[in-house]
N, C-alpha and C positions, 0 to 999 in steps of 0.2 A: 075202550080207553078209560082209565080212571084219572079224572082231573084233580083229584085231591092230592095236595102235596104231602110228602112224607113228613114226619115230625122233624127230621133233620133239616129238610129243605125249608120248612116253615120257619124254623129257628133262624136259618141263614137269611131268609128273606126279611124277617123282622129286624135282625141286627143290621143288615145292609141298609134297609130303609132308614133306620134311625141314624146310622152313620152319614148317609147322604144328606138327610135333613139338618143334621147338626154341623157337619164339617164341609160338605162339598157345595151344596146349593148356595149357602150364604157367602161363599168365597169365590164364586165364578168370576165376578167382575174384578176382584182383587187379583185373581190368578192371571186373567188376561192382561191387566195393567202391568204386573210384574213381568209377564212374558214379553210384552212389547218393549219394556225399558231395560230389562236385565238379562239374565242367562236364558238363552233360547233352548237349552238342552236340560231342562228341569227333570227330576225323577218322576216315575209313575207312582200312583197311589196304591193300586191293587196288584201290580205285577201280573196282569192278565192281558197284556197288549199283544197284538200280532206283530211279528211272527213268533214271538217267544212261546206263546201257548202251544202252537203247532209243533215247534221245535222240541219243547219239553215232552209233549206226548210222543213224538217220534223217538226221542232218546229213551223214554220209559218203555216203549213197546218194542223197539228194535235194537237198542244199545246193549253192549256188553257190560258186565259189572264194572269193568275198568272205565269204560266210556261214561257210564252214569256217575261214577265217583268223581271223575275229572270235570265233567261238564254239566250234568243234570242237577247235581246238588247245589252248586253255586247259582244256577239259573232259578231253581225253586226258591232259594233264599234271597233272590233279588240282588245278589252281589255283582252279577255280570248280565249283559244282554247278548243277543245272538241275531243272526240274519239268515235268510234263506235265498241262496243264489241259484236261480233256475232260469228266469227269463233272459233272452238274449236279443240284442238290437238288430242283428243281421237276418233273423228268421222270424216267421210267425209262430211265436211260442205258445199260442193257444193250442197248437198241435205239438205236444212235447216230443214227438218222434223227430221233429225238425232240429232239435238241439244239436249243436255242432261241437261244443266243448269236449275236450278229451281227458280221459283219466287212463294213463298208460303205466303198466307195472314195469318197474326197472329194479331188479334185484330185490332188496328188502324194503322198497318204498314205491310209492306211486308218484308219477310226474303229471301235474295238472296244468292245462292250458285252455284259455277261453276268455271271452268277454261277456260279462253279465250286466244287466241294468234293472232298474226298479227293485234293487235289493234293499228291501225295507229293514230298518234297524241298524244298518251299517253306519249311519251318521252319529250314533251315540258314542260318547267317549268310553262308555263301559262295554261296548261290543267287543267280545273276545272270541267269537266262534261263528264260522259260516258252515251251514250245511249246503254242500255243493252238488249239483246234478250234472253229470256228463256221461259220455259214451266210453265204456271200457272195451266193447267189442262191436264195431260197426257192421261186421259180417253176421252177427247173430240174428235170430228171428226178431221181428220188428219191436216187440215189447220186452226183449231180453238184452237189448244193447246198452241200456242206461243203468247207471249205478249212482248211489249217493255216498258221499264221503265227508268226513269232518276235517275242516281246514281252520287252523288257528288264525285269528285276525293278524297276528304279528309275524306270520310265516313270510320268509323272503320271497319276493315276486308278486305279492299282493299289493296292488296300487289302486287307490280310489281316484278315479279320473274326474268326476264331477258330481255335484248334487243336482237332483232332478226335482224341481218344484211341481206342485199339483195345483193347477189353476192359480198360480202365483203364491200359494202358501208353501212354506218350507217343511211343514209337517213335523216340526220339532215336537217331542224330543227324539224321534227315531230317524226320520228322514229317509229318502230313497236315493240310492247311489248307483252310478255306473262304475264298474270295477273291472280291472284287468288282472287276470291270473296268468302270469308268464313263468313257465318252468318252476312252478310251486311244488316243492317236494314234501310229502308227508309219509309217515310210516304205514306199513300194510295194516296195522292194527286200527287205523282210522276209518277203514271201510265199514259202512253200515250194512249189516245183515249178510252181505256177500255180493260178489260181482253179478251184474245182470238183474238185480232185484230192485232197481230204482223205481219202476212203475208200481211194483207191489207196495213199496213204502209210500209212494205218492198217494195211492188209493187209500191206504190206512190213515194217512195224515190229513187228507183233504176233507173227509167226512166230518170229523169233529171240528176242523177249521171253519167249515161253512156254517156249522151250528153256531160257533162263536161269532162269526161275522153277523149272522142273522139276529142273534140276541142283542148284540151291540146296537145294530141298526134299529131294532124295535125300541130300545131305550132312547135312542136319538129322536125317533119319531114321536114318542110319548112326550119328551121334553119340548119338542117343537110345537106340538098341539097345545101343551100347557101355556107356553109363551104366547101363542096365537090367541088363546082364549082370554088371557089376562090383558093383552094389548087391545083387543077389540072392545072389551068392556070399559076401558079407560079413555078411549078416543072418540071424539065427536066429529062427524063430517056431514055437511048439508043438513044440519039441524037435529040430528039424532045420533045415538051411539052407533058405531060401526057394527056392533054385535047385533043390531036389529035389522041390518041389511040382509035381504033374502040370500044373496050370493054368499055372504059370510056364514050364515047358518048352514047352507048346503055344504060348504067346504069343511066346516067343523064336523058335521054329521058324516060326510064321506071319509074324513080322516079317521074318525073313530071306527067306522066299519072296516076300513083297510087295515088298520093296526091290529084289530082283533082277529081278522082273517089271517094275517101273517103270523100272529102269535099262535093261533090254533094249529096252523100248518107246521110251525116249529115244534110244538108239543108232539104232534103226530110223528114227525121225523125222528125226534129224540127217542120217543117210545119204541119206534120200530128198530132203531139202532140198538137199543137195549135188549129187545126181545128176539129179533130175528137176524140182527147183524147189519153192518154197513152195506154189504153187497145187495141184500134184499131191499134195503131202504134207499137205493141210489136214485130212484126217481124223485122221492120226497126230498132228499138232500139237495138235488139239483133245483127243485122247485123253490125251496126256501131261499136259496141264494138269489134267485130272480125276484121272488115276491118281496122279500124284506128290503132289498135295495130300491126296488121300484116304489114301494110304499114310502120309504124314508125320503126319497127324492121328491115325490109328489107332495107329501105333507110339509116338507121344508120349503118347497116352492110357494105353497099357499101361505105359510107362516111369514116368509119374506114379503110376499105381497101385502099381507095384513099390516106389516110394520112400515110399509112405504119405503122411503129412501133409507130409513134407519136399518132396514133389513139387509142393505147392501154392504154395510161396514160391520165391524166386529163388536159393536155395542151390545148386541144380543146374541152373539156367538152363532148366528144362523148361516152366514156365508161360508165359514170354514166347514161347518157341519154339512152343508150342501155339497161342497167340493169333495169331502170325504165320501159321502154317500154315492155321489156320481162315480167316483173312482172305483168303488167296490163292484160296479157293474162290469169292470174289466179285470179286477183282481181275481186270482184263482180261476181264471177262465172266463171269457166274455159270455154275456147272456145268450148269444146265438148258439154257442157250443152246448150249453145246458139245455136249451130248448130243443136242439136236435136230438140230444140224448133222451129227453122225456118223450119226444115224438116217436122215436124208434121203439122205446119200451112200450109205449101205448099200442103201436101197430103190432107188436109181437103177440099181443093178446088175441089177435084175430088171424094169426097165421094159419 
């Protein structure tokens, strides 16, 4: 592996760091104050939030020219948002073969029925599109029963039933919704790639999606470590700075080790995806999903502890970050599923 960034990547990193230093970090407290007192559904800065990134890559990779024109272009421009409707409340959706929602062809259209929840992005007023996963042929082989189809947000029969908070946070500006799809009719041209190819699309979507989650979580962990270090250098307890306490030094050191380990694993997974493809990199892709979330959760926990009671509120933006990091251990498949996959792949080496 070559750890040297390309000239293009180095330029992006330099420009991004400058933007963060100038515009984002100085306004964190201002943003939180405005969020608490004003519009809970403010726009995003970089247009790289989940599930939009995964949906944009799905449309780019599997969409027709007409689908790209109608949906991908406005998503890339940030004019609209989207949601991914896969998880269902009635079944264990960690096993996607359990999904019960139906997509039935009727003449020149498909009829869609089902109930989805934890549909992230659906709370935004700018959400205009759902990518919906359901069964087109329950009698087909196990992994050929599912399909993905494009459903406009304003299609008749789409009803948002409730908003689902995460550890008490509403996760604005995207939110997570429980949604009913009742006799929703869309044209045949809204099918992605073809009937029975939902799992194929899912595998192509989830690899990059897990890279995105891991990168975001490493950034969150870095920010938490920075806040922890600044806090312990400025506070005195029992006659000396908290930074001089042995337990504090150990936690700072362990945080740095874990963050760098997770980052290197992400680099390896990304490198393998670029060189040998997502399928060959599936063990590393599963590993970064586990490692990055676990690292962020632990570093944030130590940062909260270092801030004392202040870490429990949103004065330092740590509680919400912890809730988000903890939720990622379930998003895109729970840790247990990914560990099982890694274990099976490891055992295959010795078959």
